[in-house]
C-alpha positions in Angstrom: -23.6 26.4 -17.6 -24.1 23.5 -19.9 -20.8 21.8 -20.8 -20.1 20.3 -24.2 -19.9 16.7 -22.9 -23.3 17.0 -21.2 -24.8 17.7 -24.6 -22.7 15.2 -26.6 -23.1 12.3 -24.2 -27.0 12.1 -24.4 -27.0 12.6 -28.2 -24.3 10.0 -28.8 -26.0 7.6 -26.4 -29.3 7.8 -28.3 -27.4 7.3 -31.6 -25.6 4.2 -30.3 -28.9 3.0 -28.8 -30.6 3.3 -32.3 -27.7 1.3 -33.8 -27.6 -1.4 -31.2 -31.3 -1.8 -30.1 -32.0 -4.8 -32.2 -28.6 -6.4 -31.9 -28.9 -10.0 -30.6 -25.3 -10.7 -29.6 -23.2 -7.6 -29.7 -19.4 -8.0 -29.5 -17.6 -7.4 -26.1 -16.2 -4.1 -27.3 -19.7 -2.8 -28.1 -21.0 -3.9 -24.7 -18.1 -2.1 -23.0 -18.7 1.0 -25.1 -22.5 1.0 -24.3 -21.6 0.7 -20.6 -19.3 3.7 -20.8 -22.0 5.8 -22.6 -24.5 4.6 -20.1 -22.4 6.1 -17.3 -21.9 9.3 -19.2 -25.6 9.6 -19.9 -26.3 9.2 -16.2 -23.9 12.1 -15.3 -25.4 14.3 -18.0 -29.0 13.6 -16.8 -28.0 14.7 -13.3 -26.4 17.9 -14.6 -29.4 18.9 -16.7 -31.8 17.9 -13.8 -29.9 20.3 -11.5 -30.1 23.1 -14.0 -33.9 22.7 -14.3 -34.2 22.3 -10.5 -32.2 25.5 -9.9 -34.5 27.4 -12.3 -37.9 26.1 -11.1 -36.8 25.6 -7.4 -37.8 22.8 -5.0 -39.8 20.7 -4.9 -40.5 21.1 -8.7 -36.9 20.1 -9.6 -37.1 16.8 -7.8 -40.6 16.2 -9.3 -39.3 16.8 -12.9 -36.5 14.2 -12.5 -38.7 11.6 -10.8 -41.5 11.8 -13.3 -39.2 11.9 -16.3 -37.3 8.8 -15.3 -40.5 6.9 -14.4 -42.3 7.7 -17.6 -39.4 6.4 -19.7 -39.1 3.4 -17.3 -42.8 2.5 -17.8 -42.4 2.7 -21.5 -39.5 0.2 -21.2 -41.5 -2.1 -19.1 -44.4 -2.2 -21.5 -42.1 -2.7 -24.4 -40.4 -5.7 -22.7 -43.7 -7.2 -21.7 -45.1 -6.9 -25.2 -42.0 -8.6 -26.6 -41.6 -11.2 -23.9 -45.1 -12.6 -23.6 -45.8 -14.9 -20.6 -42.2 -15.0 -19.5 -42.5 -11.4 -18.3 -45.6 -12.0 -16.1 -43.7 -10.7 -13.0 -41.7 -8.0 -14.7 -43.9 -5.1 -13.6 -44.0 -6.4 -10.0 -40.3 -7.0 -9.8 -39.4 -3.6 -11.3 -41.7 -1.6 -9.0 -40.7 -3.5 -5.9 -37.0 -3.0 -6.8 -37.6 0.7 -7.3 -39.3 1.0 -3.9 -36.5 -0.9 -2.1 -33.7 0.8 -3.9 -35.1 4.3 -3.2 -36.3 3.8 0.4 -33.2 1.9 1.5 -30.3 2.5 -0.9 -30.8 6.1 -1.9 -32.1 7.2 1.5 -29.2 5.3 3.2 -26.5 6.7 1.0 -27.9 10.3 1.4 -28.1 9.9 5.2 -24.5 8.5 5.3 -23.2 11.4 3.2 -25.0 14.1 5.2 -24.2 12.7 8.6 -20.5 12.2 7.8 -20.2 15.8 6.7 -22.6 17.5 9.1 -23.0 14.9 12.0 -26.8 15.2 12.0 -29.1 15.3 8.9 -32.1 17.6 9.2 -35.2 17.6 7.1 -38.9 18.4 7.3 -40.7 15.5 9.0 -44.2 16.7 7.8 -43.4 16.5 4.1 -41.3 13.4 4.3 -43.8 11.5 6.4 -46.6 12.4 3.9 -44.5 11.0 1.1 -43.7 7.9 3.0 -47.3 7.3 3.9 -48.3 7.6 0.2 -45.6 5.2 -0.9 -46.6 2.6 1.8 -50.2 2.8 0.8 -49.5 2.5 -2.9 -47.1 -0.4 -2.4 -49.5 -2.3 -0.1 -52.5 -1.7 -2.4 -50.7 -2.7 -5.6 -48.1 -5.2 -4.5 -49.3 -6.9 -1.3 -53.1 -7.1 -1.6 -53.0 -9.1 -4.9 -51.4 -12.0 -2.9 -54.5 -12.3 -0.8 -57.3 -11.7 -3.2 -59.5 -14.7 -4.2 -61.1 -13.6 -7.4 -58.3 -15.0 -9.5 -55.9 -17.9 -8.9 -52.5 -16.9 -7.8 -51.2 -13.5 -6.8 -53.2 -11.7 -9.5 -55.9 -9.0 -9.6 -59.2 -9.5 -11.5 -59.9 -6.9 -14.2 -62.1 -4.8 -11.9 -59.6 -5.0 -9.0 -56.8 -3.9 -11.3 -58.9 -1.0 -12.6 -59.6 0.0 -9.0 -55.9 -0.1 -8.1 -55.0 1.9 -11.2 -57.5 4.6 -10.4 -56.6 4.8 -6.8 -52.9 5.0 -7.7 -53.5 7.9 -10.1 -55.7 9.7 -7.6 -53.2 9.4 -4.7 -50.2 10.4 -6.8 -52.1 13.4 -8.3 -53.2 14.4 -4.8 -49.6 14.2 -3.5 -48.3 16.4 -6.4 -50.9 19.1 -5.5 -49.9 18.9 -1.8 -46.2 19.0 -2.6 -46.3 21.8 -5.1 -49.2 24.0 -4.1 -51.0 23.5 -0.8 -48.0 22.6 1.5 -45.0 23.4 -0.7 -43.0 24.6 2.4 -43.1 21.0 3.8 -40.9 19.9 1.0 -38.3 22.6 1.0 -34.8 21.9 2.3 -34.4 22.5 6.1 -30.7 23.3 5.6 -29.1 25.6 3.2 -26.3 25.2 0.7 -23.8 27.6 -1.0 -25.5 27.1 -4.3 -28.7 28.7 -3.0 -27.2 32.2 -3.7 -26.1 31.5 -7.2 -28.1 33.2 -9.9 -30.7 30.9 -11.5 -30.2 30.0 -15.2 -32.3 31.7 -17.8 -35.6 30.3 -19.0 -33.9 29.4 -22.4 -31.1 27.5 -20.6 -33.6 25.7 -18.4 -35.7 24.6 -21.4 -32.6 23.5 -23.2 -31.5 21.4 -20.2 -35.0 20.0 -19.9 -34.8 18.8 -23.5 -31.4 17.2 -23.0 -32.6 15.7 -19.7 -35.3 13.8 -21.6 -32.7 12.7 -24.2 -30.3 11.6 -21.5 -33.0 9.6 -19.7 -34.0 7.9 -23.0 -30.3 7.0 -23.4 -30.0 5.7 -19.8 -33.1 3.5 -19.9 -32.5 2.3 -23.5 -28.8 1.5 -23.0 -29.7 -0.4 -19.8 -32.0 -2.5 -21.9 -29.3 -3.1 -24.5 -26.9 -4.2 -21.7 -29.6 -6.5 -20.3 -28.4 -9.6 -22.3 -24.9 -9.2 -20.9 -26.5 -8.7 -17.4 -28.6 -11.9 -17.9 -25.5 -13.9 -18.8 -23.6 -12.6 -15.8 -26.6 -13.3 -13.5 -27.0 -16.8 -14.9 -23.2 -17.5 -14.5 -23.4 -17.0 -10.7 -26.6 -19.1 -10.4 -28.9 -16.2 -9.4 -32.6 -16.3 -10.2 -33.9 -14.4 -13.3 -35.6 -11.8 -11.2 -32.2 -10.5 -10.2 -31.9 -9.1 -13.7 -34.7 -6.7 -12.9 -32.8 -5.5 -9.8 -29.7 -4.8 -11.8 -31.6 -2.9 -14.5 -33.5 -1.0 -11.8 -30.2 0.1 -10.3 -29.0 1.4 -13.6 -32.2 3.2 -14.4 -32.3 4.8 -10.9 -28.7 5.9 -11.1 -29.6 9.6 -12.0 -31.7 9.9 -8.9 -29.1 8.2 -6.8 -26.3 10.6 -7.9 -28.6 13.7 -7.6 -29.7 12.7 -4.1 -26.0 12.1 -3.1 -25.0 15.5 -4.4 -27.8 17.3 -2.5 -27.0 15.4 0.7 -23.3 16.7 0.4 -24.7 20.3 0.5 -26.9 19.6 3.5 -30.1 19.5 1.5 -31.4 16.3 2.9 -35.0 17.2 2.2 -34.3 17.3 -1.6 -32.7 13.9 -1.3 -35.8 12.6 0.3 -38.0 14.3 -2.3 -36.0 12.5 -5.0 -36.0 9.1 -3.3 -39.6 8.8 -2.1 -40.9 10.8 -5.1 -39.3 8.2 -7.5 -40.8 5.3 -5.5 -44.2 6.9 -5.6 -44.1 7.8 -9.3 -42.9 4.3 -10.1 -46.0 2.8 -8.5 -48.5 5.6 -9.3 -47.6 5.7 -13.0 -46.6 2.1 -13.7 -49.8 0.4 -12.4 -52.3 2.5 -14.4 -50.3 2.1 -17.6 -50.0 -1.7 -17.1 -53.7 -1.9 -16.3 -54.4 -0.3 -19.7 -51.8 -2.4 -21.5 -53.1 -5.6 -20.0 -56.1 -5.3 -22.4 -53.8 -6.5 -25.2 -51.0 -8.2 -23.3 -50.9 -12.0 -23.5 -50.4 -14.1 -20.4 -51.0 -13.4 -16.7 -50.0 -10.3 -14.8 -48.6 -11.2 -11.5 -48.4 -8.3 -9.1 -48.5 -9.9 -5.7 -45.2 -10.1 -3.8 -43.7 -13.3 -2.4 -43.5 -13.7 1.4 -39.8 -12.8 1.7 -40.5 -9.6 -0.4 -43.4 -8.6 1.8 -41.2 -9.0 4.9 -38.6 -6.7 3.4 -41.2 -4.2 2.4 -42.8 -4.2 5.9 -39.5 -3.7 7.8 -38.5 -1.0 5.3 -41.7 1.0 5.9 -41.3 0.6 9.7 -37.7 1.6 9.7 -38.2 4.6 7.4 -41.1 5.8 9.5 -38.8 5.8 12.6 -36.1 7.6 10.6 -38.3 10.5 9.2 -40.7 11.2 12.1 -38.1 13.0 14.3 -37.0 15.3 11.5 -33.4 14.5 12.3 -31.2 11.5 11.7 -27.7 10.3 12.7 -25.1 7.9 11.3 -26.9 5.0 12.9 -30.0 5.5 10.7 -27.9 5.5 7.6 -26.4 2.2 8.6 -29.8 0.6 9.2 -31.1 1.7 5.8 -27.9 0.5 4.0 -28.1 -2.9 5.9 -31.6 -3.3 4.6 -30.5 -2.4 1.1 -27.6 -4.9 1.3 -30.1 -7.6 2.4 -32.4 -6.8 -0.5 -29.7 -7.1 -3.1 -28.1 -10.2 -1.5 -31.5 -12.0 -1.2 -32.3 -11.0 -4.8 -29.3 -13.0 -5.9 -29.4 -15.7 -3.2 -33.1 -16.2 -2.2 
């Protein structure tokens, strides 16, 4: 059942967003209020996503949340790139890379920690999880690693034809995965364990559609309020001497908060497969939808579009793919695997602020 606060928080968040979007230097009280509304919008988004997921079932529920967040995130990236000019040349790369690392190390690690502490061993479907991981690894390599080594353009950039190829390949791979996940091999992506909520009556179609609408409103509030908070985040990052790219990491953490909380709650109920669907599905959607949109937007965007990762980032991506492969292939994981993923997540965050 939808609570009053889960309706009020997204609506109020959007209203405050409209009032503060163009504010250059908001007062401290406004920044604090925006932060509080941001947290409330995250919780509301998770609630509405769970209502929709309960109605449509897995893996459609995870897909709805991952795609909804990514679509709004892509709109935010394009908006910032249009407004920022050449200073945002690496924004798409930094955001997509941060999304992959946060989901594959942070969300996966947190979910594994939660599940293994409560149930000793986390179980999931290796077939579906390995398929998702293979797709994420291919997309990340094609769109973020290959540009560093191409020679058609100076620097880690794609030529126009190379960018078009990467965009089409990303869309095809992501579309193929959605078909496999929801039609041909849907059973590969269903939770291996059960939870007490499985026996609860699903909400009505009207309630699910209402929650879907408020989910979109809540996600607009989350991403928009994160953008409003970005000047304060930039000041905080600059005050500790961190590079500007760390701002993208903080914003990505805020934007991915709904998936993080939803994955954690599913792991508590021994639905680790759903947590993996959320984590890897978000990483996949982030690449598969961002790169095609950026490819189209690059027609009118000024300045270079840097997609190639730096050497340290490529090392972190490589070890993440290897470790995640070793985690998912057995179909079972213990507390040790959660520690490994969280150590990689901590390394990613630490090196983002102290490269």
